PDB file of N, CA, C and O in Angstrom, chain B, residues numbered from 101:
ATOM      1  N   MET B 101      44.179 -78.119  10.160  1.00  0.00           N
ATOM      2  CA  MET B 101      44.578 -79.202  11.002  1.00  0.00           C
ATOM      3  C   MET B 101      45.481 -80.175  10.245  1.00  0.00           C
ATOM      4  O   MET B 101      46.318 -80.837  10.860  1.00  0.00           O
ATOM      5  N   THR B 102      45.335 -80.269   8.979  1.00  0.00           N
ATOM      6  CA  THR B 102      46.150 -81.147   8.170  1.00  0.00           C
ATOM      7  C   THR B 102      47.609 -80.703   8.178  1.00  0.00           C
ATOM      8  O   THR B 102      48.505 -81.546   8.240  1.00  0.00           O
ATOM      9  N   SER B 103      47.868 -79.391   8.118  1.00  0.00           N
ATOM     10  CA  SER B 103      49.239 -78.899   8.123  1.00  0.00           C
ATOM     11  C   SER B 103      49.924 -79.159   9.459  1.00  0.00           C
ATOM     12  O   SER B 103      51.134 -79.382   9.496  1.00  0.00           O
ATOM     13  N   THR B 104      49.169 -79.134  10.558  1.00  0.00           N
ATOM     14  CA  THR B 104      49.746 -79.413  11.872  1.00  0.00           C
ATOM     15  C   THR B 104      50.184 -80.870  11.963  1.00  0.00           C
ATOM     16  O   THR B 104      51.256 -81.162  12.492  1.00  0.00           O
ATOM     17  N   ILE B 105      49.384 -81.764  11.465  1.00  0.00           N
ATOM     18  CA  ILE B 105      49.739 -83.186  11.499  1.00  0.00           C
ATOM     19  C   ILE B 105      50.968 -83.432  10.624  1.00  0.00           C
ATOM     20  O   ILE B 105      51.850 -84.202  11.003  1.00  0.00           O
ATOM     21  N   SER B 106      51.032 -82.799   9.479  1.00  0.00           N
ATOM     22  CA  SER B 106      52.179 -83.031   8.618  1.00  0.00           C
ATOM     23  C   SER B 106      53.443 -82.437   9.231  1.00  0.00           C
ATOM     24  O   SER B 106      54.525 -83.004   9.079  1.00  0.00           O
ATOM     25  N   ARG B 107      53.324 -81.303   9.922  1.00  0.00           N
ATOM     26  CA  ARG B 107      54.480 -80.745  10.627  1.00  0.00           C
ATOM     27  C   ARG B 107      54.946 -81.677  11.723  1.00  0.00           C
ATOM     28  O   ARG B 107      56.141 -81.919  11.893  1.00  0.00           O
ATOM     29  N   ARG B 108      53.984 -82.195  12.461  1.00  0.00           N
ATOM     30  CA  ARG B 108      54.336 -83.119  13.541  1.00  0.00           C
ATOM     31  C   ARG B 108      54.981 -84.385  12.974  1.00  0.00           C
ATOM     32  O   ARG B 108      55.945 -84.905  13.537  1.00  0.00           O
ATOM     33  N   ALA B 109      54.455 -84.862  11.885  1.00  0.00           N
ATOM     34  CA  ALA B 109      55.029 -86.056  11.260  1.00  0.00           C
ATOM     35  C   ALA B 109      56.447 -85.775  10.773  1.00  0.00           C
ATOM     36  O   ALA B 109      57.331 -86.620  10.908  1.00  0.00           O
ATOM     37  N   PHE B 110      56.661 -84.596  10.211  1.00  0.00           N
ATOM     38  CA  PHE B 110      57.990 -84.230   9.735  1.00  0.00           C
ATOM     39  C   PHE B 110      58.984 -84.143  10.889  1.00  0.00           C
ATOM     40  O   PHE B 110      60.091 -84.675  10.803  1.00  0.00           O
ATOM     41  N   VAL B 111      58.590 -83.475  11.959  1.00  0.00           N
ATOM     42  CA  VAL B 111      59.478 -83.330  13.118  1.00  0.00           C
ATOM     43  C   VAL B 111      59.757 -84.689  13.754  1.00  0.00           C
ATOM     44  O   VAL B 111      60.888 -84.977  14.145  1.00  0.00           O
ATOM     45  N   THR B 112      58.731 -85.517  13.855  1.00  0.00           N
ATOM     46  CA  THR B 112      58.917 -86.859  14.423  1.00  0.00           C
ATOM     47  C   THR B 112      59.860 -87.686  13.548  1.00  0.00           C
ATOM     48  O   THR B 112      60.757 -88.351  14.066  1.00  0.00           O
ATOM     49  N   ALA B 113      59.668 -87.649  12.254  1.00  0.00           N
ATOM     50  CA  ALA B 113      60.541 -88.396  11.347  1.00  0.00           C
ATOM     51  C   ALA B 113      61.969 -87.875  11.413  1.00  0.00           C
ATOM     52  O   ALA B 113      62.924 -88.651  11.381  1.00  0.00           O
ATOM     53  N   LEU B 114      62.107 -86.575  11.503  1.00  0.00           N
ATOM     54  CA  LEU B 114      63.443 -85.979  11.614  1.00  0.00           C
ATOM     55  C   LEU B 114      64.126 -86.440  12.898  1.00  0.00           C
ATOM     56  O   LEU B 114      65.313 -86.766  12.877  1.00  0.00           O
ATOM     57  N   ALA B 115      63.408 -86.474  14.001  1.00  0.00           N
ATOM     58  CA  ALA B 115      63.971 -86.924  15.275  1.00  0.00           C
ATOM     59  C   ALA B 115      64.333 -88.404  15.217  1.00  0.00           C
ATOM     60  O   ALA B 115      65.378 -88.819  15.718  1.00  0.00           O
ATOM     61  N   ILE B 116      63.456 -89.197  14.598  1.00  0.00           N
ATOM     62  CA  ILE B 116      63.712 -90.639  14.513  1.00  0.00           C
ATOM     63  C   ILE B 116      64.954 -90.915  13.666  1.00  0.00           C
ATOM     64  O   ILE B 116      65.720 -91.825  13.983  1.00  0.00           O
ATOM     65  N   LEU B 117      65.162 -90.163  12.620  1.00  0.00           N
ATOM     66  CA  LEU B 117      66.339 -90.363  11.772  1.00  0.00           C
ATOM     67  C   LEU B 117      67.588 -89.692  12.355  1.00  0.00           C
ATOM     68  O   LEU B 117      68.710 -90.136  12.112  1.00  0.00           O
ATOM     69  N   GLY B 118      67.383 -88.637  13.113  1.00  0.00           N
ATOM     70  CA  GLY B 118      68.522 -87.891  13.649  1.00  0.00           C
ATOM     71  C   GLY B 118      69.238 -88.594  14.779  1.00  0.00           C
ATOM     72  O   GLY B 118      70.462 -88.512  14.884  1.00  0.00           O
ATOM     73  N   VAL B 119      68.499 -89.283  15.622  1.00  0.00           N
ATOM     74  CA  VAL B 119      69.106 -89.947  16.779  1.00  0.00           C
ATOM     75  C   VAL B 119      70.119 -91.010  16.360  1.00  0.00           C
ATOM     76  O   VAL B 119      71.225 -91.015  16.901  1.00  0.00           O
ATOM     77  N   PRO B 120      69.802 -91.911  15.425  1.00  0.00           N
ATOM     78  CA  PRO B 120      70.811 -92.897  15.018  1.00  0.00           C
ATOM     79  C   PRO B 120      72.030 -92.260  14.345  1.00  0.00           C
ATOM     80  O   PRO B 120      73.146 -92.760  14.487  1.00  0.00           O
ATOM     81  N   LEU B 121      71.825 -91.172  13.621  1.00  0.00           N
ATOM     82  CA  LEU B 121      72.963 -90.506  12.989  1.00  0.00           C
ATOM     83  C   LEU B 121      73.906 -89.922  14.032  1.00  0.00           C
ATOM     84  O   LEU B 121      75.126 -90.001  13.891  1.00  0.00           O
ATOM     85  N   ILE B 122      73.336 -89.338  15.073  1.00  0.00           N
ATOM     86  CA  ILE B 122      74.166 -88.785  16.152  1.00  0.00           C
ATOM     87  C   ILE B 122      74.919 -89.907  16.849  1.00  0.00           C
ATOM     88  O   ILE B 122      76.108 -89.774  17.139  1.00  0.00           O
ATOM     89  N   ALA B 123      74.235 -91.009  17.117  1.00  0.00           N
ATOM     90  CA  ALA B 123      74.880 -92.146  17.771  1.00  0.00           C
ATOM     91  C   ALA B 123      75.996 -92.710  16.895  1.00  0.00           C
ATOM     92  O   ALA B 123      77.060 -93.064  17.402  1.00  0.00           O
ATOM     93  N   LEU B 124      75.766 -92.796  15.599  1.00  0.00           N
ATOM     94  CA  LEU B 124      76.779 -93.299  14.679  1.00  0.00           C
ATOM     95  C   LEU B 124      78.001 -92.385  14.657  1.00  0.00           C
ATOM     96  O   LEU B 124      79.136 -92.861  14.642  1.00  0.00           O
ATOM     97  N   ALA B 125      77.768 -91.086  14.653  1.00  0.00           N
ATOM     98  CA  ALA B 125      78.880 -90.132  14.651  1.00  0.00           C
ATOM     99  C   ALA B 125      79.692 -90.255  15.933  1.00  0.00           C
ATOM    100  O   ALA B 125      80.919 -90.168  15.894  1.00  0.00           O
ATOM    101  N   GLN B 126      79.032 -90.454  17.061  1.00  0.00           N
ATOM    102  CA  GLN B 126      79.762 -90.589  18.329  1.00  0.00           C
ATOM    103  C   GLN B 126      80.552 -91.889  18.362  1.00  0.00           C
ATOM    104  O   GLN B 126      81.650 -91.923  18.917  1.00  0.00           O
ATOM    105  N   ASP B 127      80.022 -92.954  17.785  1.00  0.00           N
ATOM    106  CA  ASP B 127      80.759 -94.215  17.732  1.00  0.00           C
ATOM    107  C   ASP B 127      82.048 -94.064  16.942  1.00  0.00           C
ATOM    108  O   ASP B 127      83.090 -94.581  17.344  1.00  0.00           O
ATOM    109  N   LYS B 128      81.984 -93.363  15.825  1.00  0.00           N
ATOM    110  CA  LYS B 128      83.186 -93.141  15.026  1.00  0.00           C
ATOM    111  C   LYS B 128      84.207 -92.324  15.806  1.00  0.00           C
ATOM    112  O   LYS B 128      85.406 -92.594  15.744  1.00  0.00           O
ATOM    113  N   LYS B 129      83.730 -91.328  16.537  1.00  0.00           N
ATOM    114  CA  LYS B 129      84.629 -90.504  17.351  1.00  0.00           C
ATOM    115  C   LYS B 129      85.272 -91.353  18.444  1.00  0.00           C
ATOM    116  O   LYS B 129      86.467 -91.224  18.710  1.00  0.00           O
ATOM    117  N   ASP B 130      84.482 -92.221  19.077  1.00  0.00           N
ATOM    118  CA  ASP B 130      85.016 -93.101  20.111  1.00  0.00           C
ATOM    119  C   ASP B 130      86.050 -94.059  19.541  1.00  0.00           C
ATOM    120  O   ASP B 130      87.053 -94.346  20.195  1.00  0.00           O
ATOM    121  N   ASP B 131      85.820 -94.557  18.327  1.00  0.00           N
ATOM    122  CA  ASP B 131      86.792 -95.448  17.696  1.00  0.00           C
ATOM    123  C   ASP B 131      88.122 -94.741  17.480  1.00  0.00           C
ATOM    124  O   ASP B 131      89.184 -95.324  17.699  1.00  0.00           O
ATOM    125  N   LYS B 132      88.063 -93.482  17.049  1.00  0.00           N
ATOM    126  CA  LYS B 132      89.297 -92.716  16.847  1.00  0.00           C
ATOM    127  C   LYS B 132      90.014 -92.516  18.170  1.00  0.00           C
ATOM    128  O   LYS B 132      91.236 -92.647  18.240  1.00  0.00           O
ATOM    129  N   ASP B 133      89.268 -92.200  19.221  1.00  0.00           N
ATOM    130  CA  ASP B 133      89.870 -92.012  20.538  1.00  0.00           C
ATOM    131  C   ASP B 133      90.517 -93.305  21.029  1.00  0.00           C
ATOM    132  O   ASP B 133      91.604 -93.284  21.606  1.00  0.00           O
ATOM    133  N   ARG B 134      89.843 -94.428  20.796  1.00  0.00           N
ATOM    134  CA  ARG B 134      90.409 -95.712  21.206  1.00  0.00           C
ATOM    135  C   ARG B 134      91.707 -96.004  20.463  1.00  0.00           C
ATOM    136  O   ARG B 134      92.676 -96.485  21.051  1.00  0.00           O
ATOM    137  N   GLU B 135      91.717 -95.712  19.177  1.00  0.00           N
ATOM    138  CA  GLU B 135      92.929 -95.957  18.391  1.00  0.00           C
ATOM    139  C   GLU B 135      94.077 -95.087  18.889  1.00  0.00           C
ATOM    140  O   GLU B 135      95.212 -95.553  18.994  1.00  0.00           O
ATOM    141  N   GLU B 136      93.783 -93.819  19.197  1.00  0.00           N
ATOM    142  CA  GLU B 136      94.834 -92.928  19.700  1.00  0.00           C
ATOM    143  C   GLU B 136      95.349 -93.413  21.043  1.00  0.00           C
ATOM    144  O   GLU B 136      96.558 -93.417  21.278  1.00  0.00           O
ATOM    145  N   LYS B 137      94.456 -93.818  21.919  1.00  0.00           N
ATOM    146  CA  LYS B 137      94.874 -94.309  23.231  1.00  0.00           C
ATOM    147  C   LYS B 137      95.698 -95.590  23.084  1.00  0.00           C
ATOM    148  O   LYS B 137      96.667 -95.806  23.812  1.00  0.00           O
ATOM    149  N   LYS B 138      95.295 -96.433  22.130  1.00  0.00           N
ATOM    150  CA  LYS B 138      96.027 -97.673  21.906  1.00  0.00           C
ATOM    151  C   LYS B 138      97.446 -97.383  21.424  1.00  0.00           C
ATOM    152  O   LYS B 138      98.401 -98.021  21.868  1.00  0.00           O
ATOM    153  N   LYS B 139      97.581 -96.417  20.515  1.00  0.00           N
ATOM    154  CA  LYS B 139      98.904 -96.050  20.017  1.00  0.00           C
ATOM    155  C   LYS B 139      99.763 -95.478  21.137  1.00  0.00           C
ATOM    156  O   LYS B 139     100.947 -95.797  21.240  1.00  0.00           O
ATOM    157  N   GLU B 140      99.163 -94.627  21.982  1.00  0.00           N
ATOM    158  CA  GLU B 140      99.909 -94.060  23.105  1.00  0.00           C
ATOM    159  C   GLU B 140     100.341 -95.154  24.068  1.00  0.00           C
ATOM    160  O   GLU B 140     101.461 -95.123  24.577  1.00  0.00           O
ATOM    161  N   ALA B 141      99.474 -96.114  24.322  1.00  0.00           N
ATOM    162  CA  ALA B 141      99.814 -97.212  25.222  1.00  0.00           C
ATOM    163  C   ALA B 141     100.957 -98.045  24.646  1.00  0.00           C
ATOM    164  O   ALA B 141     101.837 -98.487  25.384  1.00  0.00           O
ATOM    165  N   GLU B 142     100.946 -98.262  23.325  1.00  0.00           N
ATOM    166  CA  GLU B 142     102.032 -99.007  22.689  1.00  0.00           C
ATOM    167  C   GLU B 142     103.349 -98.250  22.811  1.00  0.00           C
ATOM    168  O   GLU B 142     104.393 -98.851  23.063  1.00  0.00           O
ATOM    169  N   LYS B 143     103.301 -96.935  22.634  1.00  0.00           N
ATOM    170  CA  LYS B 143     104.514 -96.134  22.775  1.00  0.00           C
ATOM    171  C   LYS B 143     105.054 -96.210  24.195  1.00  0.00           C
ATOM    172  O   LYS B 143     106.259 -96.362  24.399  1.00  0.00           O
ATOM    173  N   LYS B 144     104.164 -96.106  25.174  1.00  0.00           N
ATOM    174  CA  LYS B 144     104.600 -96.183  26.568  1.00  0.00           C
ATOM    175  C   LYS B 144     105.193 -97.549  26.879  1.00  0.00           C
ATOM    176  O   LYS B 144     106.195 -97.648  27.586  1.00  0.00           O
ATOM    177  N   ALA B 145     104.574 -98.602  26.351  1.00  0.00           N
ATOM    178  CA  ALA B 145     105.085 -99.951  26.585  1.00  0.00           C
ATOM    179  C   ALA B 145     106.471-100.103  25.966  1.00  0.00           C
ATOM    180  O   ALA B 145     107.357-100.721  26.557  1.00  0.00           O
ATOM    181  N   GLU B 146     106.653 -99.537  24.778  1.00  0.00           N
ATOM    182  CA  GLU B 146     107.961 -99.603  24.122  1.00  0.00           C
ATOM    183  C   GLU B 146     109.013 -98.850  24.937  1.00  0.00           C
ATOM    184  O   GLU B 146     110.142 -99.318  25.084  1.00  0.00           O
ATOM    185  N   GLU B 147     108.638 -97.683  25.464  1.00  0.00           N
ATOM    186  CA  GLU B 147     109.567 -96.919  26.290  1.00  0.00           C
ATOM    187  C   GLU B 147     109.932 -97.694  27.548  1.00  0.00           C
ATOM    188  O   GLU B 147     111.092 -97.692  27.960  1.00  0.00           O
ATOM    189  N   LYS B 148     108.950 -98.360  28.167  1.00  0.00           N
ATOM    190  CA  LYS B 148     109.228 -99.141  29.370  1.00  0.00           C
ATOM    191  C   LYS B 148     110.183-100.286  29.055  1.00  0.00           C
ATOM    192  O   LYS B 148     111.075-100.591  29.846  1.00  0.00           O
ATOM    193  N   LYS B 149     109.995-100.920  27.897  1.00  0.00           N
ATOM    194  CA  LYS B 149     110.895-102.001  27.503  1.00  0.00           C
ATOM    195  C   LYS B 149     112.321-101.481  27.339  1.00  0.00           C
ATOM    196  O   LYS B 149     113.281-102.105  27.792  1.00  0.00           O
ATOM    197  N   GLU B 150     112.442-100.320  26.677  1.00  0.00           N
ATOM    198  CA  GLU B 150     113.767 -99.740  26.482  1.00  0.00           C
ATOM    199  C   GLU B 150     114.406 -99.367  27.810  1.00  0.00           C
ATOM    200  O   GLU B 150     115.600 -99.592  28.007  1.00  0.00           O
ATOM    201  N   ASN B 151     113.630 -98.801  28.718  1.00  0.00           N
ATOM    202  CA  ASN B 151     114.154 -98.444  30.041  1.00  0.00           C
ATOM    203  C   ASN B 151     114.609 -99.688  30.795  1.00  0.00           C
ATOM    204  O   ASN B 151     115.647 -99.674  31.456  1.00  0.00           O
ATOM    205  N   ALA B 152     113.827-100.767  30.694  1.00  0.00           N
ATOM    206  CA  ALA B 152     114.204-102.006  31.371  1.00  0.00           C
ATOM    207  C   ALA B 152     115.502-102.559  30.792  1.00  0.00           C
ATOM    208  O   ALA B 152     116.365-103.036  31.528  1.00  0.00           O
ATOM    209  N   LYS B 153     115.632-102.493  29.464  1.00  0.00           N
ATOM    210  CA  LYS B 153     116.875-102.961  28.832  1.00  0.00           C
ATOM    211  C   LYS B 153     118.057-102.124  29.303  1.00  0.00           C
ATOM    212  O   LYS B 153     119.121-102.661  29.612  1.00  0.00           O
ATOM    213  N   ASP B 154     117.869-100.807  29.356  1.00  0.00           N
ATOM    214  CA  ASP B 154     118.946 -99.933  29.818  1.00  0.00           C
ATOM    215  C   ASP B 154     119.332-100.251  31.258  1.00  0.00           C
ATOM    216  O   ASP B 154     120.515-100.289  31.595  1.00  0.00           O
ATOM    217  N   LYS B 155     118.338-100.478  32.099  1.00  0.00           N
ATOM    218  CA  LYS B 155     118.624-100.780  33.500  1.00  0.00           C
ATOM    219  C   LYS B 155     119.380-102.095  33.636  1.00  0.00           C
ATOM    220  O   LYS B 155     120.304-102.201  34.442  1.00  0.00           O
ATOM    221  N   THR B 156     118.990-103.103  32.845  1.00  0.00           N
ATOM    222  CA  THR B 156     119.694-104.374  32.944  1.00  0.00           C
ATOM    223  C   THR B 156     121.124-104.244  32.441  1.00  0.00           C
ATOM    224  O   THR B 156     122.045-104.831  33.007  1.00  0.00           O
ATOM    225  N   GLU B 157     121.305-103.469  31.371  1.00  0.00           N
ATOM    226  CA  GLU B 157     122.660-103.251  30.873  1.00  0.00           C
ATOM    227  C   GLU B 157     123.504-102.514  31.904  1.00  0.00           C
ATOM    228  O   GLU B 157     124.675-102.838  32.099  1.00  0.00           O
ATOM    229  N   ASP B 158     122.913-101.525  32.563  1.00  0.00           N
ATOM    230  CA  ASP B 158     123.633-100.798  33.609  1.00  0.00           C
ATOM    231  C   ASP B 158     123.966-101.717  34.774  1.00  0.00           C
ATOM    232  O   ASP B 158     125.049-101.622  35.352  1.00  0.00           O
ATOM    233  N   ALA B 159     123.043-102.605  35.119  1.00  0.00           N
ATOM    234  CA  ALA B 159     123.289-103.526  36.226  1.00  0.00           C
ATOM    235  C   ALA B 159     124.435-104.475  35.884  1.00  0.00           C
ATOM    236  O   ALA B 159     125.260-104.794  36.740  1.00  0.00           O
ATOM    237  N   VAL B 160     124.482-104.916  34.648  1.00  0.00           N
ATOM    238  CA  VAL B 160     125.575-105.804  34.231  1.00  0.00           C
ATOM    239  C   VAL B 160     126.899-105.056  34.279  1.00  0.00           C
ATOM    240  O   VAL B 160     127.911-105.606  34.716  1.00  0.00           O
ATOM    241  N   GLU B 161     126.897-103.817  33.837  1.00  0.00           N
ATOM    242  CA  GLU B 161     128.121-103.021  33.872  1.00  0.00           C
ATOM    243  C   GLU B 161     128.545-102.722  35.303  1.00  0.00           C
ATOM    244  O   GLU B 161     129.739-102.693  35.603  1.00  0.00           O
ATOM    245  N   ASP B 162     127.579-102.499  36.188  1.00  0.00           N
ATOM    246  CA  ASP B 162     127.892-102.182  37.578  1.00  0.00           C
ATOM    247  C   ASP B 162     128.280-103.412  38.382  1.00  0.00           C
ATOM    248  O   ASP B 162     128.791-103.288  39.496  1.00  0.00           O
ATOM    249  N   ARG B 163     128.045-104.592  37.835  1.00  0.00           N
ATOM    250  CA  ARG B 163     128.385-105.815  38.557  1.00  0.00           C
ATOM    251  C   ARG B 163     129.885-105.867  38.845  1.00  0.00           C
ATOM    252  O   ARG B 163     130.304-106.397  39.874  1.00  0.00           O
ATOM    253  N   ASP B 164     130.691-105.318  37.939  1.00  0.00           N
ATOM    254  CA  ASP B 164     132.134-105.337  38.140  1.00  0.00           C
ATOM    255  C   ASP B 164     132.561-104.401  39.257  1.00  0.00           C
ATOM    256  O   ASP B 164     133.661-104.539  39.792  1.00  0.00           O
ATOM    257  N   LYS B 165     131.711-103.454  39.615  1.00  0.00           N
ATOM    258  CA  LYS B 165     132.060-102.473  40.635  1.00  0.00           C
ATOM    259  C   LYS B 165     131.643-102.899  42.038  1.00  0.00           C
ATOM    260  O   LYS B 165     131.795-102.130  42.987  1.00  0.00           O
ATOM    261  N   VAL B 166     131.122-104.107  42.179  1.00  0.00           N
ATOM    262  CA  VAL B 166     130.666-104.592  43.479  1.00  0.00           C
ATOM    263  C   VAL B 166     131.862-104.722  44.411  1.00  0.00           C
ATOM    264  O   VAL B 166     132.957-105.082  43.979  1.00  0.00           O
ATOM    265  N   VAL B 167     131.650-104.430  45.686  1.00  0.00           N
ATOM    266  CA  VAL B 167     132.737-104.472  46.663  1.00  0.00           C
ATOM    267  C   VAL B 167     133.334-105.868  46.745  1.00  0.00           C
ATOM    268  O   VAL B 167     134.542-106.035  46.577  1.00  0.00           O
ATOM    269  N   ASP B 168     132.515-106.855  46.997  1.00  0.00           N
ATOM    270  CA  ASP B 168     132.977-108.243  47.064  1.00  0.00           C
ATOM    271  C   ASP B 168     132.157-109.077  46.085  1.00  0.00           C
ATOM    272  O   ASP B 168     131.103-109.600  46.447  1.00  0.00           O
ATOM    273  N   PRO B 169     132.632-109.202  44.851  1.00  0.00           N
ATOM    274  CA  PRO B 169     131.856-109.989  43.890  1.00  0.00           C
ATOM    275  C   PRO B 169     131.756-111.443  44.337  1.00  0.00           C
ATOM    276  O   PRO B 169     132.644-111.935  45.033  1.00  0.00           O
ATOM    277  N   PRO B 170     130.705-112.126  43.953  1.00  0.00           N
ATOM    278  CA  PRO B 170     130.539-113.531  44.351  1.00  0.00           C
ATOM    279  C   PRO B 170     131.713-114.383  43.878  1.00  0.00           C
ATOM    280  O   PRO B 170     132.262-114.182  42.795  1.00  0.00           O
ATOM    281  N   GLY B 171     132.073-115.335  44.724  1.00  0.00           N
ATOM    282  CA  GLY B 171     133.155-116.246  44.374  1.00  0.00           C
ATOM    283  C   GLY B 171     134.508-115.825  44.907  1.00  0.00           C
ATOM    284  O   GLY B 171     135.458-116.599  44.796  1.00  0.00           O
ATOM    285  N   THR B 172     134.646-114.646  45.476  1.00  0.00           N
ATOM    286  CA  THR B 172     135.930-114.210  46.022  1.00  0.00           C
ATOM    287  C   THR B 172     136.031-114.627  47.485  1.00  0.00           C
ATOM    288  O   THR B 172     135.037-114.986  48.116  1.00  0.00           O
ATOM    289  N   ASP B 173     137.239-114.572  48.002  1.00  0.00           N
ATOM    290  CA  ASP B 173     137.446-114.959  49.404  1.00  0.00           C
ATOM    291  C   ASP B 173     136.689-114.051  50.359  1.00  0.00           C
ATOM    292  O   ASP B 173     136.135-114.518  51.354  1.00  0.00           O
ATOM    293  N   HIS B 174     136.660-112.759  50.062  1.00  0.00           N
ATOM    294  CA  HIS B 174     135.968-111.811  50.943  1.00  0.00           C
ATOM    295  C   HIS B 174     134.464-112.095  50.978  1.00  0.00           C
ATOM    296  O   HIS B 174     133.823-111.964  52.021  1.00  0.00           O
ATOM    297  N   ALA B 175     133.914-112.480  49.835  1.00  0.00           N
ATOM    298  CA  ALA B 175     132.486-112.788  49.797  1.00  0.00           C
ATOM    299  C   ALA B 175     132.190-114.019  50.639  1.00  0.00           C
ATOM    300  O   ALA B 175     131.179-114.066  51.340  1.00  0.00           O
ATOM    301  N   GLN B 176     133.062-115.008  50.572  1.00  0.00           N
ATOM    302  CA  GLN B 176     132.879-116.219  51.378  1.00  0.00           C
ATOM    303  C   GLN B 176     132.949-115.882  52.863  1.00  0.00           C
ATOM    304  O   GLN B 176     132.137-116.360  53.654  1.00  0.00           O
ATOM    305  N   ASP B 177     133.922-115.057  53.234  1.00  0.00           N
ATOM    306  CA  ASP B 177     134.068-114.673  54.645  1.00  0.00           C
ATOM    307  C   ASP B 177     132.839-113.912  55.134  1.00  0.00           C
ATOM    308  O   ASP B 177     132.349-114.156  56.237  1.00  0.00           O
ATOM    309  N   ARG B 178     132.351-113.001  54.319  1.00  0.00           N
ATOM    310  CA  ARG B 178     131.184-112.212  54.723  1.00  0.00           C
ATOM    311  C   ARG B 178     129.963-113.108  54.874  1.00  0.00           C
ATOM    312  O   ARG B 178     129.156-112.908  55.782  1.00  0.00           O
ATOM    313  N   ARG B 179     129.819-114.090  53.998  1.00  0.00           N
ATOM    314  CA  ARG B 179     128.689-115.005  54.085  1.00  0.00           C
ATOM    315  C   ARG B 179     128.771-115.826  55.370  1.00  0.00           C
ATOM    316  O   ARG B 179     127.763-116.040  56.042  1.00  0.00           O
ATOM    317  N   GLN B 180     129.983-116.286  55.708  1.00  0.00           N
ATOM    318  CA  GLN B 180     130.145-117.061  56.939  1.00  0.00           C
ATOM    319  C   GLN B 180     129.883-116.181  58.163  1.00  0.00           C
ATOM    320  O   GLN B 180     129.296-116.641  59.142  1.00  0.00           O
ATOM    321  N   ASP B 181     130.313-114.927  58.112  1.00  0.00           N
ATOM    322  CA  ASP B 181     130.057-114.009  59.220  1.00  0.00           C
ATOM    323  C   ASP B 181     128.551-113.816  59.419  1.00  0.00           C
ATOM    324  O   ASP B 181     128.075-113.778  60.553  1.00  0.00           O
ATOM    325  N   ARG B 182     127.823-113.698  58.347  1.00  0.00           N
ATOM    326  CA  ARG B 182     126.389-113.507  58.450  1.00  0.00           C
ATOM    327  C   ARG B 182     125.721-114.748  59.036  1.00  0.00           C
ATOM    328  O   ARG B 182     124.770-114.643  59.810  1.00  0.00           O
ATOM    329  N   ARG B 183     126.223-115.913  58.666  1.00  0.00           N
ATOM    330  CA  ARG B 183     125.654-117.148  59.213  1.00  0.00           C
ATOM    331  C   ARG B 183     125.897-117.232  60.714  1.00  0.00           C
ATOM    332  O   ARG B 183     125.023-117.664  61.466  1.00  0.00           O
ATOM    333  N   ARG B 184     127.085-116.817  61.148  1.00  0.00           N
ATOM    334  CA  ARG B 184     127.401-116.850  62.579  1.00  0.00           C
ATOM    335  C   ARG B 184     126.560-115.841  63.338  1.00  0.00           C
ATOM    336  O   ARG B 184     126.093-116.120  64.442  1.00  0.00           O
ATOM    337  N   ASP B 185     126.368-114.675  62.754  1.00  0.00           N
ATOM    338  CA  ASP B 185     125.579-113.635  63.408  1.00  0.00           C
ATOM    339  C   ASP B 185     124.107-114.021  63.503  1.00  0.00           C
ATOM    340  O   ASP B 185     123.409-113.601  64.426  1.00  0.00           O
ATOM    341  N   GLY B 186     123.647-114.807  62.566  1.00  0.00           N
ATOM    342  CA  GLY B 186     122.237-115.192  62.547  1.00  0.00           C
ATOM    343  C   GLY B 186     121.873-116.207  63.597  1.00  0.00           C
ATOM    344  O   GLY B 186     120.703-116.329  63.959  1.00  0.00           O
ATOM    345  N   LYS B 187     122.851-116.941  64.096  1.00  0.00           N
ATOM    346  CA  LYS B 187     122.551-118.005  65.085  1.00  0.00           C
ATOM    347  C   LYS B 187     122.358-117.458  66.452  1.00  0.00           C
ATOM    348  O   LYS B 187     122.102-118.214  67.389  1.00  0.00           O
TER     349      LYS B 187
END
C-alpha cells in the first residue's frame, strides 16, 4: 500500500508542476503570435499610407486635366447654371 501512495503522490506532483509549465509555454507562443500580427499590421498600415500618398499625388497631377478648372469663365458659367436649375 505504501508504493501505491507514493505513485499517486508522484503522479499528482507531476500534474501540479506540469500544468503551469504548459500554460507558460502557451503564453510564450501567444506572445510570438502577437508580435508577428503586430508587425504585419504595421506593414499594412505603411502600405496604406503609401497608397494614400500615391493617390493624392495622382489627384494633384489630374487636377490639370479637369474640364473646367476652378476660377475659369466656364466654371463660373456652369456654377451659375446650376444655381438657376436648382431654383
